[in-house]
VEXDREN-2710 file (C-alpha; in Angstrom, 1 decimal):
% VEXDREN-2710
k/r/px/py/pz
1/MET/-162.4/116.2/17.1
2/ILE/-160.8/116.1/13.6
3/ALA/-162.9/119.0/12.4
4/GLY/-162.0/121.1/15.5
5/LEU/-158.3/120.4/15.0
6/LEU/-158.6/121.5/11.3
7/LEU/-160.3/124.7/12.4
8/LEU/-157.3/125.4/14.7
9/ILE/-154.8/124.6/12.0
10/VAL/-156.6/126.9/9.5
11/PHE/-156.7/129.7/12.0
12/ALA/-153.0/129.2/12.8
13/ILE/-152.0/129.2/9.1
14/SER/-153.9/132.4/8.5
15/TRP/-152.6/134.1/11.6
16/GLY/-149.0/133.2/10.9
17/GLY/-149.4/133.8/7.2
18/THR/-150.6/137.3/7.8
19/TYR/-147.6/138.0/10.1
20/VAL/-145.3/136.9/7.3
21/LEU/-147.1/138.9/4.7
22/ARG/-147.0/142.0/6.9
23/ARG/-143.2/141.7/7.2
24/TYR/-143.0/141.1/3.4
25/ALA/-145.2/144.2/2.7
26/LEU/-143.0/146.4/5.0
27/SER/-139.8/145.1/3.4
28/LYS/-141.2/145.8/-0.2
29/SER/-142.9/149.1/0.8
30/LEU/-146.3/147.7/-0.3
31/MET/-148.1/150.3/1.6
32/ASP/-151.5/152.1/1.4
33/VAL/-150.5/155.7/1.8
34/PRO/-153.4/158.0/2.9
35/ASN/-154.8/160.4/0.3
36/GLU/-158.0/162.4/-0.1
37/ARG/-159.9/159.2/-1.0
38/SER/-158.7/157.2/2.0
39/SER/-160.5/156.4/5.2
40/HIS/-157.3/155.8/7.1
41/THR/-154.6/158.3/8.2
42/VAL/-151.5/156.2/8.8
43/PRO/-149.5/154.4/6.0
44/THR/-150.4/150.7/6.4
45/PRO/-149.1/147.5/4.7
46/ARG/-151.6/145.8/2.4
47/GLY/-152.1/142.3/0.9
48/GLY/-152.7/140.4/4.1
49/GLY/-155.8/138.7/2.7
50/VAL/-153.5/136.3/0.8
51/ALA/-153.2/134.4/4.1
52/ILE/-156.9/133.8/4.1
53/VAL/-156.7/132.5/0.5
54/ILE/-153.9/130.1/1.3
55/ALA/-155.3/128.8/4.6
56/PHE/-158.8/128.2/3.1
57/LEU/-157.7/126.7/-0.2
58/LEU/-155.3/124.3/1.5
59/SER/-158.1/123.0/3.6
60/LEU/-160.3/122.0/0.7
61/PRO/-158.5/118.9/-0.4
62/VAL/-158.3/117.8/3.3
63/LEU/-162.1/118.3/3.7
64/ASN/-162.6/116.3/0.5
65/GLY/-160.4/113.5/1.8
66/LEU/-162.4/113.4/5.0
67/GLY/-165.6/113.1/3.0
68/LEU/-166.9/116.5/4.2
69/ILE/-167.1/118.2/0.8
70/ALA/-167.9/116.9/-2.7
71/ASN/-165.5/116.9/-5.6
72/ASP/-167.5/119.3/-7.7
73/VAL/-167.6/121.9/-4.9
74/VAL/-163.9/121.5/-4.3
75/TYR/-163.1/122.1/-8.0
76/GLY/-165.5/125.1/-8.1
77/LEU/-164.1/126.8/-5.0
78/LEU/-160.5/126.1/-5.8
79/GLY/-160.6/127.2/-9.4
80/ALA/-162.7/130.3/-8.9
81/GLY/-160.9/131.3/-5.7
82/ALA/-157.4/130.9/-7.0
83/LEU/-158.2/132.9/-10.2
84/VAL/-159.8/135.8/-8.3
85/ALA/-157.0/135.9/-5.8
86/LEU/-154.4/135.9/-8.5
87/VAL/-156.0/138.8/-10.3
88/GLY/-156.3/140.7/-7.0
89/PHE/-152.7/139.9/-6.1
90/VAL/-151.3/141.3/-9.3
91/ASP/-153.5/144.4/-8.9
92/ASP/-152.3/144.9/-5.3
93/HIS/-148.7/144.8/-6.6
94/GLY/-149.3/147.1/-9.6
95/HIS/-152.4/147.8/-11.7
96/VAL/-154.7/145.6/-13.7
97/PRO/-157.0/147.6/-16.1
98/ALA/-160.7/147.3/-15.2
99/ARG/-161.6/145.4/-18.3
100/TRP/-159.0/142.6/-17.6
101/ARG/-160.1/142.4/-14.0
102/LEU/-163.7/142.0/-15.0
103/LEU/-162.7/139.3/-17.5
104/GLY/-161.0/137.4/-14.8
105/HIS/-164.0/137.8/-12.5
106/PHE/-166.4/136.6/-15.1
107/LEU/-164.2/133.6/-16.0
108/SER/-164.0/132.8/-12.3
109/ALA/-167.7/133.0/-11.8
110/SER/-168.4/130.9/-14.9
111/TRP/-166.0/128.2/-13.7
112/ALA/-167.7/128.0/-10.3
113/LEU/-171.1/127.9/-11.8
114/PHE/-170.1/125.1/-14.2
115/TRP/-169.0/122.8/-11.3
116/LEU/-172.1/123.6/-9.3
117/ASN/-174.3/122.6/-12.3
118/GLY/-175.8/126.1/-12.6
119/LEU/-178.4/128.0/-10.6
120/PRO/-181.2/125.7/-9.3
121/PRO/-184.9/126.8/-9.3
122/ILE/-185.5/129.7/-7.0
123/ARG/-188.7/130.1/-4.8
124/ILE/-190.5/133.4/-5.2
125/LEU/-193.6/134.0/-3.1
126/GLY/-194.1/130.2/-2.7
127/VAL/-193.6/129.4/-6.4
128/ASP/-190.5/127.6/-7.7
129/VAL/-189.2/129.3/-10.8
130/ASP/-186.7/127.7/-13.1
131/LEU/-184.9/130.4/-15.1
132/ALA/-182.9/127.9/-17.1
133/TRP/-180.0/129.6/-19.0
134/GLY/-181.3/133.0/-18.0
135/GLY/-180.8/132.0/-14.4
136/ASN/-177.2/130.9/-15.1
137/ILE/-176.5/134.3/-16.6
138/LEU/-178.0/136.1/-13.6
139/ALA/-176.0/133.8/-11.3
140/VAL/-172.7/134.7/-13.0
141/ILE/-173.6/138.4/-12.7
142/TYR/-174.5/137.8/-9.0
143/LEU/-171.1/136.2/-8.3
144/VAL/-169.2/139.0/-10.0
145/TRP/-171.2/141.6/-8.1
146/VAL/-170.7/140.0/-4.7
147/LEU/-167.0/139.8/-5.5
148/ASN/-166.8/143.5/-6.4
149/LEU/-169.0/144.8/-3.6
150/TYR/-166.6/143.1/-1.2
151/ASN/-163.8/145.0/-2.8
152/PHE/-165.8/148.2/-2.5
153/MET/-166.8/147.6/1.1
154/ASP/-163.3/146.7/2.4
155/GLY/-162.5/150.3/3.2
156/ILE/-162.2/150.6/7.0
157/ASP/-160.5/148.5/9.6
158/GLY/-162.1/145.1/10.3
159/ILE/-165.4/145.6/8.5
160/ALA/-164.9/143.1/5.7
161/SER/-163.4/140.5/8.1
162/VAL/-166.2/140.9/10.7
163/GLN/-168.8/140.7/8.0
164/ALA/-167.5/137.5/6.5
165/ILE/-167.2/135.8/9.9
166/PHE/-170.8/136.9/10.8
167/VAL/-172.2/135.7/7.5
168/CYS/-170.5/132.3/7.7
169/LEU/-171.5/131.7/11.3
170/GLY/-175.0/133.0/10.7
171/MET/-175.5/130.6/7.9
172/CYS/-174.2/127.8/10.1
173/ILE/-177.1/128.5/12.4
174/ASN/-179.5/128.4/9.5
175/TYR/-178.0/125.2/8.2
176/TRP/-178.3/123.6/11.6
177/ILE/-182.0/124.5/12.2
178/SER/-182.9/123.5/8.7
179/GLY/-181.4/120.0/8.9
180/ASN/-178.5/120.8/6.5
181/ALA/-175.7/120.2/9.0
182/ASN/-173.7/118.6/6.2
183/LEU/-173.2/122.2/4.8
184/LEU/-171.7/123.5/8.1
185/THR/-168.0/122.6/7.6
186/VAL/-167.0/124.9/4.7
187/PRO/-168.3/128.2/6.1
188/LEU/-166.9/127.2/9.5
189/VAL/-163.4/126.7/8.0
190/LEU/-163.7/129.9/6.0
191/SER/-164.6/131.8/9.2
192/ALA/-161.5/130.4/10.9
193/ALA/-159.3/131.5/8.1
194/VAL/-160.8/135.0/8.3
195/ALA/-160.4/135.1/12.1
196/GLY/-156.7/134.5/11.8
197/PHE/-156.4/137.5/9.6
198/LEU/-158.8/139.6/11.7
199/TYR/-156.3/139.5/14.6
200/TRP/-154.0/141.8/12.5
201/ASN/-156.8/143.7/10.9
202/PHE/-159.0/144.6/13.9
203/PRO/-159.1/148.4/14.5
204/PRO/-156.6/149.9/14.5
205/ALA/-155.4/147.6/11.6
206/ARG/-151.8/146.6/11.3
207/ILE/-152.3/145.3/7.7
208/PHE/-155.1/145.6/5.1
209/MET/-156.7/142.8/3.3
210/GLY/-156.1/144.0/-0.3
211/ASP/-158.0/143.1/-3.4
212/ALA/-156.7/139.5/-3.4
213/GLY/-158.4/138.8/-0.1
214/SER/-161.5/140.9/-0.4
215/GLY/-162.3/139.7/-3.9
216/PHE/-161.6/136.1/-2.9
217/LEU/-164.0/136.4/0.1
218/GLY/-166.8/137.9/-2.1
219/MET/-166.5/135.0/-4.6
220/MET/-166.4/132.3/-1.9
221/LEU/-169.5/133.7/-0.1
222/GLY/-171.3/133.9/-3.5
223/VAL/-170.4/130.4/-4.5
224/LEU/-171.5/129.0/-1.1
225/ALA/-174.8/130.8/-1.5
226/ILE/-175.5/129.1/-4.8
227/GLN/-174.4/125.7/-3.4
228/ALA/-176.9/126.3/-0.5
229/ALA/-179.7/127.0/-2.9
230/GLN/-179.3/123.5/-4.3
231/ALA/-180.2/122.1/-0.8
232/SER/-183.1/124.5/-0.1
233/PRO/-184.3/127.6/-2.0
234/GLU/-184.8/129.4/1.4
235/LEU/-181.1/129.1/2.1
236/MET/-180.3/131.4/-0.9
237/TRP/-182.6/134.0/0.5
238/CYS/-180.9/133.7/3.9
239/TRP/-177.4/134.3/2.3
240/ILE/-178.8/137.4/0.6
241/ILE/-180.4/138.7/3.9
242/LEU/-177.2/138.2/5.9
243/THR/-175.1/140.1/3.4
244/SER/-177.6/142.9/3.1
245/VAL/-175.5/145.6/4.7
246/PHE/-172.8/145.2/2.0
247/PHE/-175.4/144.7/-0.7
248/ILE/-177.3/147.9/0.1
249/ASP/-174.3/150.2/0.7
250/ALA/-172.4/149.1/-2.3
251/THR/-175.4/149.1/-4.7
252/TRP/-176.8/152.4/-3.5
253/THR/-173.4/154.0/-3.8
254/LEU/-172.7/152.7/-7.3
255/PHE/-176.2/153.7/-8.5
256/ARG/-175.8/157.3/-7.1
257/ARG/-172.3/157.6/-8.7
258/LEU/-173.6/156.4/-12.0
259/VAL/-176.5/158.9/-11.9
260/SER/-174.0/161.6/-11.0
261/GLY/-171.9/160.8/-14.1
262/GLU/-168.8/159.8/-11.9
263/LYS/-166.3/157.1/-12.9
264/VAL/-167.5/154.1/-10.9
265/TYR/-164.1/152.4/-10.9
266/GLN/-162.3/155.5/-9.7
267/ALA/-161.3/155.2/-6.0
268/HIS/-163.5/157.2/-3.7
269/CYS/-164.7/157.3/-0.1
270/SER/-168.4/158.0/-0.5
271/HIS/-169.9/154.7/0.9
272/ALA/-172.3/155.1/3.8
273/TYR/-169.9/153.3/6.1
274/GLN/-167.1/155.6/5.1
275/HIS/-169.2/158.7/5.8
276/ALA/-170.3/157.1/9.1
277/ALA/-166.6/156.5/10.1
278/LYS/-165.8/160.1/9.5
279/ALA/-168.7/161.3/11.5
280/ALA/-168.0/158.9/14.4
281/GLY/-164.2/159.5/14.2
282/SER/-163.7/155.8/14.6
283/HIS/-163.5/152.7/12.5
284/PHE/-164.1/150.5/15.5
285/LYS/-167.5/152.1/16.2
286/VAL/-168.8/151.7/12.7
287/THR/-167.5/148.1/12.4
288/MET/-169.2/147.2/15.6
289/GLY/-172.3/149.0/14.5
290/VAL/-172.5/146.9/11.4
291/LEU/-172.1/143.8/13.5
292/LEU/-174.9/144.9/15.8
293/ILE/-177.2/145.4/12.8
294/ASN/-176.3/142.0/11.5
295/VAL/-176.9/140.2/14.8
296/LEU/-179.9/142.1/16.1
297/TRP/-181.7/142.7/12.8
298/LEU/-180.6/140.5/9.9
299/LEU/-179.9/137.2/11.7
300/PRO/-183.4/137.0/13.2
301/ILE/-185.0/137.7/9.8
302/SER/-183.0/135.0/8.2
303/VAL/-184.0/132.5/10.9
304/PHE/-187.7/133.5/10.4
305/VAL/-187.3/132.8/6.7
306/MET/-185.6/129.5/7.3
307/LYS/-188.3/128.4/9.8
308/GLY/-191.0/129.3/7.3
309/PHE/-192.5/132.2/9.3
310/LEU/-191.6/134.6/6.5
311/ASP/-191.3/134.2/2.7
312/GLY/-187.8/134.7/1.5
313/PHE/-188.7/137.5/-0.9
314/TRP/-190.6/139.4/1.8
315/GLY/-187.7/138.7/4.2
316/VAL/-185.3/140.5/1.9
317/LEU/-187.6/143.5/1.6
318/VAL/-188.1/143.7/5.4
319/ALA/-184.3/143.5/5.8
320/TRP/-183.5/146.1/3.1
321/VAL/-186.0/149.0/3.9
322/PRO/-184.2/150.3/7.1
323/LEU/-180.8/149.7/5.5
324/CYS/-181.9/151.9/2.5
325/THR/-182.9/154.5/5.0
326/LEU/-179.4/154.4/6.6
327/ALA/-177.8/154.6/3.2
328/ILE/-179.7/157.8/2.6
329/ARG/-179.0/159.1/6.1
330/PHE/-175.3/158.6/5.7
331/ARG/-175.2/160.0/2.1
332/ALA/-174.1/156.8/0.3
333/GLY/-172.6/157.7/-3.1
334/LYS/-172.3/161.4/-2.3
335/SER/-168.8/162.9/-2.5
336/GLU/-167.6/165.3/0.1
END
């Protein structure tokens, strides 16, 4: 009963906060104006993702007070999330050079990993591997990459919000069937915060998330994945599988742009999902297409891994092969 009420409150704060932020963005002319690198055609307010940040971070002390989340997880999520959101907020209102953004991202990731006591041993092909300090370095890089790929993939209406809600709810299913119901609450609350924003961001979007929101979501999902790995190594693989659409599109696009000698931090519209949106002439169709891939392909694979029918390493490969094919099909990383 209390948990359900909290979800409604978080949704309401996010919904109302997005409304206020939209009015603020319009009054301050904080608009994304379409250009040759845009996937939208109408000037649209930006920065609405701050409502997600506020709604979720405010819920953490409440969850802690109810005994639903440990102190170290609260400190890790609060500190990392607030720093990433602050860097993104400043960048949304002006410009933060890439090196300073990355510094903030690495500090945020390091803070979260400190409170989570590092990366636990990972299970590869049935063997538990403790990477020690090397694993912690890889974990920080993983968190920074998840943060940035979320920034990269927040390029058409609704896609980043729908993806975050799916991943959170998909992991709740895996938590339930694996006997880790104690981990359900935080992703449920995060999905409620995103749902309040999605009302305003669903195609056609009335406000965009902005770097503050997209970077925050990427960091939160990454931190929750590492937290889950401490309960069960298979859960980490499940997180990776459920985020595969974003992983493959962003990584493939970045690699191709690097090989082509392009500036990887320069704005562009060469992701597979952006090419698909242009081909379909609709953000809605592509966002729903991604959701179908998630529900019909990636979620069952994650459940197979969690139930022990498929090793996590092989599960990731099975998930990724057709997604790589789609990335090639839709020319990820290739400019028009």
